[in-house]
LOMAR-314154 format. One line per field, with one value per residue (C-alpha): residue in three letters; x, y, z; residue number from 1. Coordinates in steps of 0.5 Angstrom, whole numbers, plus 500, padded with zeros to 3 digits. Layout:
BEGIN
type	c(ALA ...)
x	c(X ...)
y	c(Y ...)
z	c(Z ...)
seq	c(NUM ...)
//
This chain:
BEGIN
type	c(MET SER LYS GLU ILE ALA ASN LEU LYS ALA GLU LEU ARG ALA LYS LEU GLY THR ARG HIS ALA ARG ALA LEU ARG ALA GLU GLY LYS ILE PRO CYS ALA ILE GLY ALA VAL GLY GLY GLN PRO HIS ALA ASP VAL ALA ILE VAL GLU HIS ASP PHE LEU ALA THR ARG ARG ARG HIS ALA HIS LEU TYR GLU LEU GLU CYS GLY GLY GLU LYS HIS LEU ALA VAL VAL ARG GLU LEU ALA TRP ASP THR PHE GLY GLU LYS ILE THR HIS ILE ASP PHE LYS ARG VAL GLN ARG ASP VAL ALA THR GLU ALA ASP VAL GLU LEU ILE PHE VAL GLY THR PRO LYS GLY GLY LEU LEU ASN HIS LEU VAL THR HIS VAL SER VAL ARG CYS LEU PRO LEU ASP ILE PRO ASP SER ILE GLU VAL SER VAL ALA GLY LEU GLU LEU GLY GLY ALA ILE GLN GLY LYS ASP LEU LYS ILE PRO LYS GLY VAL GLU LEU LEU PHE GLY ALA GLU ALA LYS VAL ALA VAL VAL VAL ALA ALA LYS GLU GLU ALA ALA PRO ALA PRO ALA GLU GLY ALA ALA PRO ALA ALA GLU THR LYS ALA)
x	c(247 249 250 252 259 260 263 268 273 279 285 293 296 302 304 304 305 301 300 298 293 290 289 285 281 279 277 272 277 279 286 286 291 290 295 299 297 299 304 299 303 301 297 296 289 284 276 271 268 261 261 264 259 253 256 256 249 247 252 256 262 265 268 271 276 277 284 288 284 285 279 281 276 277 274 275 281 281 278 282 278 279 280 273 271 266 270 274 281 284 282 286 283 285 284 280 278 271 271 276 274 277 277 272 270 263 259 255 248 245 237 232 233 236 232 236 242 246 249 257 259 266 266 263 265 267 272 269 271 267 266 267 259 257 260 254 252 252 250 244 245 239 239 232 231 238 239 244 251 248 253 253 258 261 257 251 251 247 252 249 250 257 260 265 266 273 271 272 266 267 269 264 261 257 255 250 253 250 248 252 249 247 250 247 243 246 242 237 239 238 237 240 247 247 248 255 256 259 264)
y	c(782 777 779 772 770 763 758 753 748 748 743 745 741 737 735 739 737 734 727 729 734 729 724 730 731 723 724 730 736 742 744 751 757 763 769 772 779 784 780 774 768 764 758 751 748 744 744 739 740 739 744 750 748 749 756 758 756 761 766 767 772 772 766 765 759 756 752 750 754 760 764 767 772 771 772 768 770 765 758 753 748 742 741 740 746 741 741 746 743 749 755 762 765 773 775 781 785 786 794 795 795 790 788 783 780 780 776 780 777 779 780 781 781 786 789 787 782 778 780 780 779 783 782 777 780 786 788 792 795 795 792 785 784 789 785 784 777 779 786 785 788 790 789 789 793 794 796 793 797 799 798 797 801 801 808 804 799 800 799 798 804 803 799 802 800 799 799 804 809 809 801 797 791 788 790 788 785 783 775 771 769 762 758 755 749 742 738 734 726 722 727 726 729 734 731 732 735 730 733)
z	c(796 801 808 810 813 811 816 814 817 814 816 815 809 812 805 798 791 785 788 795 792 788 794 797 792 792 799 797 799 795 796 798 800 804 802 807 809 815 818 817 814 808 809 805 807 805 806 804 797 799 804 800 794 799 800 793 792 797 794 800 798 805 809 816 815 822 822 828 833 829 824 818 815 807 800 794 790 784 783 779 775 772 764 763 767 772 778 783 783 788 791 793 799 800 807 809 814 816 816 810 803 798 791 788 781 780 775 770 768 762 761 755 748 743 738 732 731 736 743 744 751 751 759 764 770 773 779 784 791 797 804 804 806 801 795 790 788 781 777 772 765 761 754 752 746 744 737 732 733 740 746 754 757 764 766 764 769 776 781 788 794 797 791 787 780 778 770 765 764 757 756 753 756 751 744 738 732 726 725 720 714 714 709 703 704 703 697 700 702 696 691 684 682 677 670 667 661 655 651)
seq	c(1 2 3 4 5 6 7 8 9 10 11 12 13 14 15 16 17 18 19 20 21 22 23 24 25 26 27 28 29 30 31 32 33 34 35 36 37 38 39 40 41 42 43 44 45 46 47 48 49 50 51 52 53 54 55 56 57 58 59 60 61 62 63 64 65 66 67 68 69 70 71 72 73 74 75 76 77 78 79 80 81 82 83 84 85 86 87 88 89 90 91 92 93 94 95 96 97 98 99 100 101 102 103 104 105 106 107 108 109 110 111 112 113 114 115 116 117 118 119 120 121 122 123 124 125 126 127 128 129 130 131 132 133 134 135 136 137 138 139 140 141 142 143 144 145 146 147 148 149 150 151 152 153 154 155 156 157 158 159 160 161 162 163 164 165 166 167 168 169 170 171 172 173 174 175 176 177 178 179 180 181 182 183 184 185 186 187 188 189 190 191 192 193 194 195 196 197 198 199)
//
């Protein structure tokens, strides 16, 4: 799990609205919101897209956003993507305290191959509660040898020490289902059509 605190410069957004958000994206920046909590007000800011994507590649979960001489410790609450799922259009940050547990969504990484059938992912992320620095990069789920009809449940997930899984123990994460039958092959190109029966 990552122990890094990613430092990002943020600038207050003087103007809001679709047109101004579009202009920020054209400059290589991402419009963001830092949620209000514990008497700290909501803040609308913008960060440099390149800098944020670099932190994602390092699997950073905890951010220190420096804006207007103040620093805000936060985690990503939600990412909004464009229609094609290629670019981040908005980020919602949630303020946190270093020594206070918080909730976060963690990606499931499925490894291995089932013995029979196809793996059907019912969920791709699960919610956990832990200290901000203990948020896992991901949770690995082994499906090697899982037979047809077999399932992975919440209780089967290997959760790191100090992390609480907020997902039902009996709830299913993935199941192995039968592969669909292949459709009958189409006639070979150029094959003669069947002869018609004359009355």
